[in-house]
HTML snippet that shows the backbone in 3Dmol.js (N, CA, C, O; Angstrom):
<script src="https://3Dmol.org/build/3Dmol-min.js"></script>
<div id="view" style="width:600px;height:400px;position:relative"></div>
<script>
const pdb = `
ATOM      1  N   MET A   1      -6.787  -9.982   9.385  1.00  0.00           N
ATOM      2  CA  MET A   1      -6.572  -8.635   9.825  1.00  0.00           C
ATOM      3  C   MET A   1      -7.093  -8.137   8.846  1.00  0.00           C
ATOM      4  O   MET A   1      -7.096  -8.683   7.743  1.00  0.00           O
ATOM      5  N   LYS A   2      -8.020  -6.157   9.293  1.00  0.00           N
ATOM      6  CA  LYS A   2      -8.913  -5.259   8.397  1.00  0.00           C
ATOM      7  C   LYS A   2      -7.519  -3.784   8.536  1.00  0.00           C
ATOM      8  O   LYS A   2      -7.214  -3.168   9.557  1.00  0.00           O
ATOM      9  N   ILE A   3      -6.949  -3.617   7.131  1.00  0.00           N
ATOM     10  CA  ILE A   3      -6.015  -2.678   6.833  1.00  0.00           C
ATOM     11  C   ILE A   3      -6.984  -1.442   5.864  1.00  0.00           C
ATOM     12  O   ILE A   3      -8.002  -1.534   5.178  1.00  0.00           O
ATOM     13  N   GLN A   4      -5.668   0.186   6.389  1.00  0.00           N
ATOM     14  CA  GLN A   4      -6.736   0.357   5.897  1.00  0.00           C
ATOM     15  C   GLN A   4      -5.550   1.145   4.837  1.00  0.00           C
ATOM     16  O   GLN A   4      -4.976   1.681   5.784  1.00  0.00           O
ATOM     17  N   ILE A   5      -4.954   1.502   3.939  1.00  0.00           N
ATOM     18  CA  ILE A   5      -4.837   1.880   3.422  1.00  0.00           C
ATOM     19  C   ILE A   5      -4.551   3.817   2.559  1.00  0.00           C
ATOM     20  O   ILE A   5      -5.688   4.275   2.448  1.00  0.00           O
ATOM     21  N   LYS A   6      -3.892   4.488   2.217  1.00  0.00           N
ATOM     22  CA  LYS A   6      -4.117   5.418   2.248  1.00  0.00           C
ATOM     23  C   LYS A   6      -3.171   5.378   0.952  1.00  0.00           C
ATOM     24  O   LYS A   6      -2.020   4.951   1.041  1.00  0.00           O
ATOM     25  N   LEU A   7      -3.783   5.903  -0.414  1.00  0.00           N
ATOM     26  CA  LEU A   7      -3.352   6.692  -1.028  1.00  0.00           C
ATOM     27  C   LEU A   7      -2.993   7.490  -1.993  1.00  0.00           C
ATOM     28  O   LEU A   7      -3.982   8.216  -2.098  1.00  0.00           O
ATOM     29  N   PHE A   8      -2.236   7.836  -2.764  1.00  0.00           N
ATOM     30  CA  PHE A   8      -1.330   9.726  -2.281  1.00  0.00           C
ATOM     31  C   PHE A   8      -0.895   9.172  -4.624  1.00  0.00           C
ATOM     32  O   PHE A   8      -0.824   8.150  -5.307  1.00  0.00           O
ATOM     33  N   ALA A   9      -0.779  10.457  -4.787  1.00  0.00           N
ATOM     34  CA  ALA A   9      -0.799  10.885  -5.948  1.00  0.00           C
ATOM     35  C   ALA A   9      -0.932   9.830  -6.456  1.00  0.00           C
ATOM     36  O   ALA A   9      -1.466   9.019  -5.700  1.00  0.00           O
ATOM     37  N   ALA A  10      -0.485   9.157  -8.198  1.00  0.00           N
ATOM     38  CA  ALA A  10      -1.559   8.356  -9.177  1.00  0.00           C
ATOM     39  C   ALA A  10      -1.345   7.107  -8.573  1.00  0.00           C
ATOM     40  O   ALA A  10      -1.102   6.088  -9.219  1.00  0.00           O
ATOM     41  N   ALA A  11      -1.414   7.151  -7.561  1.00  0.00           N
ATOM     42  CA  ALA A  11      -2.130   5.474  -7.086  1.00  0.00           C
ATOM     43  C   ALA A  11      -3.879   6.105  -6.586  1.00  0.00           C
ATOM     44  O   ALA A  11      -4.791   5.288  -6.460  1.00  0.00           O
ATOM     45  N   ARG A  12      -4.082   7.401  -6.384  1.00  0.00           N
ATOM     46  CA  ARG A  12      -5.508   7.890  -5.817  1.00  0.00           C
ATOM     47  C   ARG A  12      -6.252   8.408  -7.321  1.00  0.00           C
ATOM     48  O   ARG A  12      -7.445   8.232  -7.567  1.00  0.00           O
ATOM     49  N   GLU A  13      -5.336   9.034  -8.185  1.00  0.00           N
ATOM     50  CA  GLU A  13      -5.444   9.328  -8.983  1.00  0.00           C
ATOM     51  C   GLU A  13      -6.606   7.528  -9.730  1.00  0.00           C
ATOM     52  O   GLU A  13      -7.776   7.425 -10.097  1.00  0.00           O
ATOM     53  N   LEU A  14      -5.545   6.580  -9.630  1.00  0.00           N
ATOM     54  CA  LEU A  14      -5.949   5.559  -9.902  1.00  0.00           C
ATOM     55  C   LEU A  14      -7.744   5.057  -9.613  1.00  0.00           C
ATOM     56  O   LEU A  14      -8.787   4.790 -10.211  1.00  0.00           O
ATOM     57  N   SER A  15      -7.291   5.148  -8.586  1.00  0.00           N
ATOM     58  CA  SER A  15      -8.314   4.068  -7.888  1.00  0.00           C
ATOM     59  C   SER A  15      -9.654   5.617  -7.827  1.00  0.00           C
ATOM     60  O   SER A  15     -10.858   5.384  -7.731  1.00  0.00           O
ATOM     61  N   ASP A  16      -9.143   6.933  -7.899  1.00  0.00           N
ATOM     62  CA  ASP A  16     -10.014   7.472  -7.758  1.00  0.00           C
ATOM     63  C   ASP A  16     -11.173   7.411  -6.733  1.00  0.00           C
ATOM     64  O   ASP A  16     -12.401   7.463  -6.808  1.00  0.00           O
ATOM     65  N   THR A  17      -9.586   7.181  -5.014  1.00  0.00           N
ATOM     66  CA  THR A  17     -10.380   7.604  -4.068  1.00  0.00           C
ATOM     67  C   THR A  17      -9.099   7.638  -3.296  1.00  0.00           C
ATOM     68  O   THR A  17      -8.172   7.527  -4.099  1.00  0.00           O
ATOM     69  N   GLY A  18      -8.475   7.794  -1.518  1.00  0.00           N
ATOM     70  CA  GLY A  18      -7.886   8.080  -0.662  1.00  0.00           C
ATOM     71  C   GLY A  18      -7.580   7.453  -0.280  1.00  0.00           C
ATOM     72  O   GLY A  18      -6.536   7.790   0.280  1.00  0.00           O
ATOM     73  N   GLU A  19      -7.908   6.069  -0.070  1.00  0.00           N
ATOM     74  CA  GLU A  19      -8.010   4.931   0.567  1.00  0.00           C
ATOM     75  C   GLU A  19      -8.905   3.977   0.662  1.00  0.00           C
ATOM     76  O   GLU A  19     -10.103   4.154   0.441  1.00  0.00           O
ATOM     77  N   ILE A  20      -8.361   2.839   1.016  1.00  0.00           N
ATOM     78  CA  ILE A  20      -8.439   1.202  -0.154  1.00  0.00           C
ATOM     79  C   ILE A  20      -8.463  -0.008   1.266  1.00  0.00           C
ATOM     80  O   ILE A  20      -7.545  -0.488   1.930  1.00  0.00           O
ATOM     81  N   GLY A  21     -10.089  -0.204   1.321  1.00  0.00           N
ATOM     82  CA  GLY A  21      -9.512  -0.636   2.044  1.00  0.00           C
ATOM     83  C   GLY A  21      -9.184  -3.171   2.114  1.00  0.00           C
ATOM     84  O   GLY A  21      -9.623  -4.013   1.331  1.00  0.00           O
ATOM     85  N   LEU A  22      -8.493  -3.315   3.108  1.00  0.00           N
ATOM     86  CA  LEU A  22      -8.172  -4.811   2.343  1.00  0.00           C
ATOM     87  C   LEU A  22      -8.142  -6.254   4.108  1.00  0.00           C
ATOM     88  O   LEU A  22      -7.660  -6.134   5.234  1.00  0.00           O
ATOM     89  N   GLU A  23      -8.850  -7.311   3.479  1.00  0.00           N
ATOM     90  CA  GLU A  23      -8.643  -7.826   4.831  1.00  0.00           C
ATOM     91  C   GLU A  23      -7.076  -8.478   4.043  1.00  0.00           C
ATOM     92  O   GLU A  23      -6.658  -8.342   2.893  1.00  0.00           O
ATOM     93  N   VAL A  24      -6.278  -9.487   5.694  1.00  0.00           N
ATOM     94  CA  VAL A  24      -5.770  -9.734   5.314  1.00  0.00           C
ATOM     95  C   VAL A  24      -4.722 -10.434   6.564  1.00  0.00           C
ATOM     96  O   VAL A  24      -4.625  -9.858   7.648  1.00  0.00           O
ATOM     97  N   ALA A  25      -4.191 -11.337   6.368  1.00  0.00           N
ATOM     98  CA  ALA A  25      -2.759 -12.532   7.370  1.00  0.00           C
ATOM     99  C   ALA A  25      -2.401 -11.436   8.127  1.00  0.00           C
ATOM    100  O   ALA A  25      -1.953 -10.367   7.714  1.00  0.00           O
ATOM    101  N   ASP A  26      -2.669 -11.832   9.459  1.00  0.00           N
ATOM    102  CA  ASP A  26      -2.594 -11.481  10.852  1.00  0.00           C
ATOM    103  C   ASP A  26      -0.315 -11.504  10.322  1.00  0.00           C
ATOM    104  O   ASP A  26       0.362 -12.497  10.058  1.00  0.00           O
ATOM    105  N   GLY A  27       0.113 -10.098  10.373  1.00  0.00           N
ATOM    106  CA  GLY A  27       1.573 -10.084  10.864  1.00  0.00           C
ATOM    107  C   GLY A  27       2.255 -10.335   9.713  1.00  0.00           C
ATOM    108  O   GLY A  27       3.406 -10.767   9.654  1.00  0.00           O
ATOM    109  N   ILE A  28       1.212  -9.940   8.371  1.00  0.00           N
ATOM    110  CA  ILE A  28       1.943  -9.633   6.669  1.00  0.00           C
ATOM    111  C   ILE A  28       2.547  -9.113   6.649  1.00  0.00           C
ATOM    112  O   ILE A  28       2.491  -8.089   7.330  1.00  0.00           O
ATOM    113  N   LEU A  29       4.264  -9.564   5.370  1.00  0.00           N
ATOM    114  CA  LEU A  29       4.876  -8.731   5.586  1.00  0.00           C
ATOM    115  C   LEU A  29       4.499  -7.553   4.270  1.00  0.00           C
ATOM    116  O   LEU A  29       3.547  -7.542   3.489  1.00  0.00           O
ATOM    117  N   VAL A  30       5.749  -6.544   4.420  1.00  0.00           N
ATOM    118  CA  VAL A  30       5.054  -5.788   3.431  1.00  0.00           C
ATOM    119  C   VAL A  30       5.349  -5.816   1.386  1.00  0.00           C
ATOM    120  O   VAL A  30       5.169  -5.232   0.318  1.00  0.00           O
ATOM    121  N   LYS A  31       5.806  -6.776   1.952  1.00  0.00           N
ATOM    122  CA  LYS A  31       5.701  -7.678   0.220  1.00  0.00           C
ATOM    123  C   LYS A  31       4.201  -8.711   0.319  1.00  0.00           C
ATOM    124  O   LYS A  31       3.035  -8.740  -0.072  1.00  0.00           O
ATOM    125  N   ASP A  32       4.611  -9.030   0.656  1.00  0.00           N
ATOM    126  CA  ASP A  32       3.135  -9.505   0.564  1.00  0.00           C
ATOM    127  C   ASP A  32       2.003  -9.029   0.770  1.00  0.00           C
ATOM    128  O   ASP A  32       0.960  -9.525   0.344  1.00  0.00           O
ATOM    129  N   MET A  33       2.091  -8.039   1.430  1.00  0.00           N
ATOM    130  CA  MET A  33       0.688  -6.767   2.071  1.00  0.00           C
ATOM    131  C   MET A  33       0.442  -6.135   0.202  1.00  0.00           C
ATOM    132  O   MET A  33      -0.682  -6.070  -0.296  1.00  0.00           O
ATOM    133  N   LYS A  34       2.176  -5.603  -0.832  1.00  0.00           N
ATOM    134  CA  LYS A  34       1.755  -4.751  -1.522  1.00  0.00           C
ATOM    135  C   LYS A  34       1.584  -5.997  -3.494  1.00  0.00           C
ATOM    136  O   LYS A  34       1.705  -5.847  -4.710  1.00  0.00           O
ATOM    137  N   GLN A  35       1.225  -7.141  -2.397  1.00  0.00           N
ATOM    138  CA  GLN A  35       1.072  -8.217  -3.956  1.00  0.00           C
ATOM    139  C   GLN A  35      -0.743  -8.302  -3.890  1.00  0.00           C
ATOM    140  O   GLN A  35      -1.592  -8.091  -4.756  1.00  0.00           O
ATOM    141  N   GLU A  36      -0.859  -8.775  -2.215  1.00  0.00           N
ATOM    142  CA  GLU A  36      -3.145  -8.690  -2.023  1.00  0.00           C
ATOM    143  C   GLU A  36      -2.986  -7.525  -2.675  1.00  0.00           C
ATOM    144  O   GLU A  36      -3.299  -7.555  -3.865  1.00  0.00           O
ATOM    145  N   ILE A  37      -2.495  -6.264  -2.136  1.00  0.00           N
ATOM    146  CA  ILE A  37      -3.045  -5.113  -3.117  1.00  0.00           C
ATOM    147  C   ILE A  37      -2.880  -4.846  -4.424  1.00  0.00           C
ATOM    148  O   ILE A  37      -3.503  -3.973  -5.028  1.00  0.00           O
ATOM    149  N   SER A  38      -1.716  -5.868  -5.091  1.00  0.00           N
ATOM    150  CA  SER A  38      -2.458  -5.914  -6.269  1.00  0.00           C
ATOM    151  C   SER A  38      -3.222  -7.098  -7.578  1.00  0.00           C
ATOM    152  O   SER A  38      -3.599  -7.137  -8.749  1.00  0.00           O
ATOM    153  N   ASN A  39      -3.133  -7.618  -6.791  1.00  0.00           N
ATOM    154  CA  ASN A  39      -3.695  -8.310  -6.696  1.00  0.00           C
ATOM    155  C   ASN A  39      -6.086  -8.177  -6.627  1.00  0.00           C
ATOM    156  O   ASN A  39      -7.083  -8.480  -7.283  1.00  0.00           O
ATOM    157  N   ALA A  40      -5.742  -7.644  -5.584  1.00  0.00           N
ATOM    158  CA  ALA A  40      -7.634  -7.398  -5.352  1.00  0.00           C
ATOM    159  C   ALA A  40      -7.469  -5.788  -6.775  1.00  0.00           C
ATOM    160  O   ALA A  40      -8.457  -5.583  -7.481  1.00  0.00           O
ATOM    161  N   TYR A  41      -6.401  -5.028  -6.934  1.00  0.00           N
ATOM    162  CA  TYR A  41      -6.969  -3.746  -7.526  1.00  0.00           C
ATOM    163  C   TYR A  41      -5.623  -3.915  -9.021  1.00  0.00           C
ATOM    164  O   TYR A  41      -4.589  -3.273  -9.207  1.00  0.00           O
ATOM    165  N   PRO A  42      -6.158  -4.879  -9.712  1.00  0.00           N
ATOM    166  CA  PRO A  42      -4.956  -4.876 -10.729  1.00  0.00           C
ATOM    167  C   PRO A  42      -4.683  -3.974 -12.257  1.00  0.00           C
ATOM    168  O   PRO A  42      -4.240  -4.409 -13.320  1.00  0.00           O
ATOM    169  N   LYS A  43      -4.950  -3.138 -12.045  1.00  0.00           N
ATOM    170  CA  LYS A  43      -5.846  -1.898 -12.562  1.00  0.00           C
ATOM    171  C   LYS A  43      -4.668  -0.556 -11.903  1.00  0.00           C
ATOM    172  O   LYS A  43      -4.728   0.624 -12.247  1.00  0.00           O
ATOM    173  N   MET A  44      -3.711  -1.110 -10.960  1.00  0.00           N
ATOM    174  CA  MET A  44      -2.880  -0.333 -10.468  1.00  0.00           C
ATOM    175  C   MET A  44      -1.852  -1.275 -10.341  1.00  0.00           C
ATOM    176  O   MET A  44      -1.008  -0.843  -9.557  1.00  0.00           O
ATOM    177  N   SER A  45      -1.601  -2.247 -10.728  1.00  0.00           N
ATOM    178  CA  SER A  45      -1.006  -3.489 -10.147  1.00  0.00           C
ATOM    179  C   SER A  45       1.037  -3.119 -10.637  1.00  0.00           C
ATOM    180  O   SER A  45       1.905  -3.614  -9.918  1.00  0.00           O
ATOM    181  N   GLU A  46       1.305  -2.515 -11.492  1.00  0.00           N
ATOM    182  CA  GLU A  46       2.913  -2.554 -11.543  1.00  0.00           C
ATOM    183  C   GLU A  46       2.499  -0.851 -10.311  1.00  0.00           C
ATOM    184  O   GLU A  46       2.378  -1.016  -9.097  1.00  0.00           O
ATOM    185  N   LEU A  47       2.422  -0.094 -10.653  1.00  0.00           N
ATOM    186  CA  LEU A  47       2.121   1.099  -9.582  1.00  0.00           C
ATOM    187  C   LEU A  47       2.530   0.903  -7.807  1.00  0.00           C
ATOM    188  O   LEU A  47       3.153   1.598  -7.004  1.00  0.00           O
ATOM    189  N   ILE A  48       1.833  -0.382  -7.735  1.00  0.00           N
ATOM    190  CA  ILE A  48       1.795  -0.809  -6.844  1.00  0.00           C
ATOM    191  C   ILE A  48       3.028  -1.332  -5.800  1.00  0.00           C
ATOM    192  O   ILE A  48       3.418  -1.061  -4.664  1.00  0.00           O
ATOM    193  N   LEU A  49       3.396  -2.259  -6.916  1.00  0.00           N
ATOM    194  CA  LEU A  49       4.615  -2.891  -6.638  1.00  0.00           C
ATOM    195  C   LEU A  49       5.345  -2.317  -6.687  1.00  0.00           C
ATOM    196  O   LEU A  49       6.084  -2.624  -5.752  1.00  0.00           O
ATOM    197  N   ARG A  50       5.912  -1.225  -7.441  1.00  0.00           N
ATOM    198  CA  ARG A  50       6.822   0.320  -7.904  1.00  0.00           C
ATOM    199  C   ARG A  50       6.672   1.665  -6.145  1.00  0.00           C
ATOM    200  O   ARG A  50       7.373   2.653  -5.926  1.00  0.00           O
ATOM    201  N   SER A  51       5.849   1.263  -5.525  1.00  0.00           N
ATOM    202  CA  SER A  51       5.530   1.975  -4.738  1.00  0.00           C
ATOM    203  C   SER A  51       6.041   1.367  -3.049  1.00  0.00           C
ATOM    204  O   SER A  51       5.768   0.293  -2.514  1.00  0.00           O
ATOM    205  N   ALA A  52       7.082   2.840  -2.394  1.00  0.00           N
ATOM    206  CA  ALA A  52       7.003   2.851  -1.178  1.00  0.00           C
ATOM    207  C   ALA A  52       5.603   2.296  -0.631  1.00  0.00           C
ATOM    208  O   ALA A  52       4.528   1.957  -1.126  1.00  0.00           O
ATOM    209  N   VAL A  53       6.500   2.425   1.386  1.00  0.00           N
ATOM    210  CA  VAL A  53       5.422   1.768   1.731  1.00  0.00           C
ATOM    211  C   VAL A  53       5.614   1.917   3.566  1.00  0.00           C
ATOM    212  O   VAL A  53       6.065   0.967   4.207  1.00  0.00           O
ATOM    213  N   SER A  54       5.111   3.526   4.396  1.00  0.00           N
ATOM    214  CA  SER A  54       4.836   4.105   4.740  1.00  0.00           C
ATOM    215  C   SER A  54       3.841   3.109   6.193  1.00  0.00           C
ATOM    216  O   SER A  54       2.648   2.844   6.041  1.00  0.00           O
ATOM    217  N   LEU A  55       4.535   2.745   7.341  1.00  0.00           N
ATOM    218  CA  LEU A  55       4.337   2.517   8.260  1.00  0.00           C
ATOM    219  C   LEU A  55       4.099   3.326   9.822  1.00  0.00           C
ATOM    220  O   LEU A  55       4.818   3.175  10.810  1.00  0.00           O
ATOM    221  N   ASN A  56       2.978   4.143   9.723  1.00  0.00           N
ATOM    222  CA  ASN A  56       3.130   4.370  10.729  1.00  0.00           C
ATOM    223  C   ASN A  56       3.867   5.913  10.769  1.00  0.00           C
ATOM    224  O   ASN A  56       4.325   6.569  11.705  1.00  0.00           O
ATOM    225  N   ARG A  57       3.784   6.118   9.628  1.00  0.00           N
ATOM    226  CA  ARG A  57       4.513   7.446   9.856  1.00  0.00           C
ATOM    227  C   ARG A  57       6.238   7.376   9.309  1.00  0.00           C
ATOM    228  O   ARG A  57       6.935   8.390   9.282  1.00  0.00           O
ATOM    229  N   GLU A  58       6.686   6.165   8.944  1.00  0.00           N
ATOM    230  CA  GLU A  58       8.002   6.173   9.011  1.00  0.00           C
ATOM    231  C   GLU A  58       8.110   4.686   7.056  1.00  0.00           C
ATOM    232  O   GLU A  58       7.310   3.782   6.816  1.00  0.00           O
ATOM    233  N   PHE A  59       8.978   4.970   6.454  1.00  0.00           N
ATOM    234  CA  PHE A  59       8.813   4.829   5.452  1.00  0.00           C
ATOM    235  C   PHE A  59       9.378   2.929   6.455  1.00  0.00           C
ATOM    236  O   PHE A  59       9.915   2.885   7.562  1.00  0.00           O
ATOM    237  N   ALA A  60       8.992   1.640   5.546  1.00  0.00           N
ATOM    238  CA  ALA A  60       8.942   0.263   5.519  1.00  0.00           C
ATOM    239  C   ALA A  60       9.780  -0.211   4.378  1.00  0.00           C
ATOM    240  O   ALA A  60       9.670  -0.015   3.167  1.00  0.00           O
ATOM    241  N   THR A  61      10.852  -1.052   5.251  1.00  0.00           N
ATOM    242  CA  THR A  61      11.432  -2.159   3.774  1.00  0.00           C
ATOM    243  C   THR A  61       9.999  -3.499   3.827  1.00  0.00           C
ATOM    244  O   THR A  61       9.022  -3.559   4.573  1.00  0.00           O
ATOM    245  N   ASP A  62      10.283  -4.087   3.107  1.00  0.00           N
ATOM    246  CA  ASP A  62       9.456  -4.990   2.308  1.00  0.00           C
ATOM    247  C   ASP A  62       9.848  -6.374   3.646  1.00  0.00           C
ATOM    248  O   ASP A  62       9.000  -7.249   3.475  1.00  0.00           O
ATOM    249  N   GLU A  63      10.183  -6.514   4.054  1.00  0.00           N
ATOM    250  CA  GLU A  63      10.124  -7.136   5.325  1.00  0.00           C
ATOM    251  C   GLU A  63       9.657  -6.671   7.147  1.00  0.00           C
ATOM    252  O   GLU A  63       9.820  -7.106   8.287  1.00  0.00           O
ATOM    253  N   SER A  64       9.060  -5.616   6.492  1.00  0.00           N
ATOM    254  CA  SER A  64       8.699  -5.403   7.896  1.00  0.00           C
ATOM    255  C   SER A  64       7.219  -5.870   8.162  1.00  0.00           C
ATOM    256  O   SER A  64       6.795  -6.837   7.530  1.00  0.00           O
ATOM    257  N   VAL A  65       6.531  -5.313   8.941  1.00  0.00           N
ATOM    258  CA  VAL A  65       5.733  -6.408   9.742  1.00  0.00           C
ATOM    259  C   VAL A  65       4.649  -4.825   9.331  1.00  0.00           C
ATOM    260  O   VAL A  65       4.930  -3.627   9.303  1.00  0.00           O
ATOM    261  N   VAL A  66       3.089  -5.768   9.007  1.00  0.00           N
ATOM    262  CA  VAL A  66       2.598  -4.616   9.552  1.00  0.00           C
ATOM    263  C   VAL A  66       1.088  -5.449  10.064  1.00  0.00           C
ATOM    264  O   VAL A  66       0.608  -6.506   9.656  1.00  0.00           O
ATOM    265  N   ARG A  67       0.586  -4.457  11.149  1.00  0.00           N
ATOM    266  CA  ARG A  67       0.086  -5.372  12.678  1.00  0.00           C
ATOM    267  C   ARG A  67      -1.789  -4.592  12.865  1.00  0.00           C
ATOM    268  O   ARG A  67      -2.123  -3.420  13.035  1.00  0.00           O
ATOM    269  N   GLU A  68      -2.208  -5.218  12.801  1.00  0.00           N
ATOM    270  CA  GLU A  68      -3.263  -4.304  12.681  1.00  0.00           C
ATOM    271  C   GLU A  68      -3.686  -2.785  13.623  1.00  0.00           C
ATOM    272  O   GLU A  68      -3.477  -2.537  14.810  1.00  0.00           O
ATOM    273  N   ASN A  69      -4.171  -2.169  12.836  1.00  0.00           N
ATOM    274  CA  ASN A  69      -4.683  -0.335  13.556  1.00  0.00           C
ATOM    275  C   ASN A  69      -3.220   0.435  12.506  1.00  0.00           C
ATOM    276  O   ASN A  69      -2.991   1.645  12.496  1.00  0.00           O
ATOM    277  N   ASP A  70      -2.326  -0.715  11.633  1.00  0.00           N
ATOM    278  CA  ASP A  70      -1.047   0.788  11.878  1.00  0.00           C
ATOM    279  C   ASP A  70      -1.663   1.533  10.531  1.00  0.00           C
ATOM    280  O   ASP A  70      -2.353   1.152   9.585  1.00  0.00           O
ATOM    281  N   GLU A  71      -0.814   3.305  11.089  1.00  0.00           N
ATOM    282  CA  GLU A  71      -1.293   3.894   9.804  1.00  0.00           C
ATOM    283  C   GLU A  71      -0.430   3.148   8.393  1.00  0.00           C
ATOM    284  O   GLU A  71       0.693   2.656   8.512  1.00  0.00           O
ATOM    285  N   ILE A  72      -1.086   3.179   7.279  1.00  0.00           N
ATOM    286  CA  ILE A  72      -0.581   2.518   6.449  1.00  0.00           C
ATOM    287  C   ILE A  72      -0.786   3.471   5.602  1.00  0.00           C
ATOM    288  O   ILE A  72      -1.921   3.928   5.738  1.00  0.00           O
ATOM    289  N   ALA A  73       0.172   4.273   4.298  1.00  0.00           N
ATOM    290  CA  ALA A  73       0.550   4.787   3.015  1.00  0.00           C
ATOM    291  C   ALA A  73       1.051   4.380   2.191  1.00  0.00           C
ATOM    292  O   ALA A  73       2.256   4.308   2.434  1.00  0.00           O
ATOM    293  N   LEU A  74       0.696   3.881   0.843  1.00  0.00           N
ATOM    294  CA  LEU A  74       1.154   3.589  -0.915  1.00  0.00           C
ATOM    295  C   LEU A  74       1.902   5.196  -0.701  1.00  0.00           C
ATOM    296  O   LEU A  74       1.545   6.197  -0.079  1.00  0.00           O
ATOM    297  N   ILE A  75       2.746   4.968  -1.296  1.00  0.00           N
ATOM    298  CA  ILE A  75       3.924   6.062  -1.825  1.00  0.00           C
ATOM    299  C   ILE A  75       4.887   5.691  -3.345  1.00  0.00           C
ATOM    300  O   ILE A  75       5.912   5.009  -3.342  1.00  0.00           O
ATOM    301  N   PRO A  76       4.239   6.349  -4.619  1.00  0.00           N
ATOM    302  CA  PRO A  76       4.088   5.782  -5.673  1.00  0.00           C
ATOM    303  C   PRO A  76       5.137   6.604  -6.085  1.00  0.00           C
ATOM    304  O   PRO A  76       4.944   7.814  -6.202  1.00  0.00           O
ATOM    305  N   PRO A  77       6.749   5.859  -6.433  1.00  0.00           N
ATOM    306  CA  PRO A  77       7.359   6.505  -7.713  1.00  0.00           C
ATOM    307  C   PRO A  77       6.972   8.651  -7.730  1.00  0.00           C
ATOM    308  O   PRO A  77       5.816   8.855  -8.099  1.00  0.00           O
ATOM    309  N   VAL A  78       7.629   9.752  -7.458  1.00  0.00           N
ATOM    310  CA  VAL A  78       7.844  10.507  -8.496  1.00  0.00           C
ATOM    311  C   VAL A  78       8.405  10.852  -9.551  1.00  0.00           C
ATOM    312  O   VAL A  78       9.597  10.546  -9.557  1.00  0.00           O
ATOM    313  N   SER A  79       8.078  11.324 -10.384  1.00  0.00           N
ATOM    314  CA  SER A  79       8.462  11.486 -11.518  1.00  0.00           C
ATOM    315  C   SER A  79       7.770  13.380 -11.503  1.00  0.00           C
ATOM    316  O   SER A  79       6.966  13.944 -10.760  1.00  0.00           O
ATOM    317  N   GLY A  80       8.598  13.865 -12.738  1.00  0.00           N
ATOM    318  CA  GLY A  80       8.959  15.633 -13.564  1.00  0.00           C
ATOM    319  C   GLY A  80      10.192  15.971 -13.486  1.00  0.00           C
ATOM    320  O   GLY A  80      11.266  15.413 -13.262  1.00  0.00           O
ATOM    321  N   GLY A  81       9.724  17.250 -13.772  1.00  0.00           N
ATOM    322  CA  GLY A  81      11.199  17.303 -14.052  1.00  0.00           C
ATOM    323  C   GLY A  81      10.756  19.576 -14.685  1.00  0.00           C
ATOM    324  O   GLY A  81      11.673  20.298 -15.076  1.00  0.00           O
TER     325      GLY A  81
END
`;
const viewer = $3Dmol.createViewer("view");
viewer.addModel(pdb, "pdb");
viewer.setStyle({}, {cartoon: {color: "spectrum"}});
viewer.zoomTo();
viewer.render();
</script>
């Protein structure tokens, strides 16, 4: 299935875009989706694996199932001071 992932903060800066598309298996788990994104975008790999994921505007766990047409957002860790 084809998914679209919205990017924010450092992920958006590293990718030079606000959204990326990826072809993944139906019913993929969030943890596996993050690995697929990491493989497709190695420049962002470390950041992706540390990022939170939102599915349909709710935080997802690594075991959450991604479904076609879900609104997916990758939310990098926040730092500052």
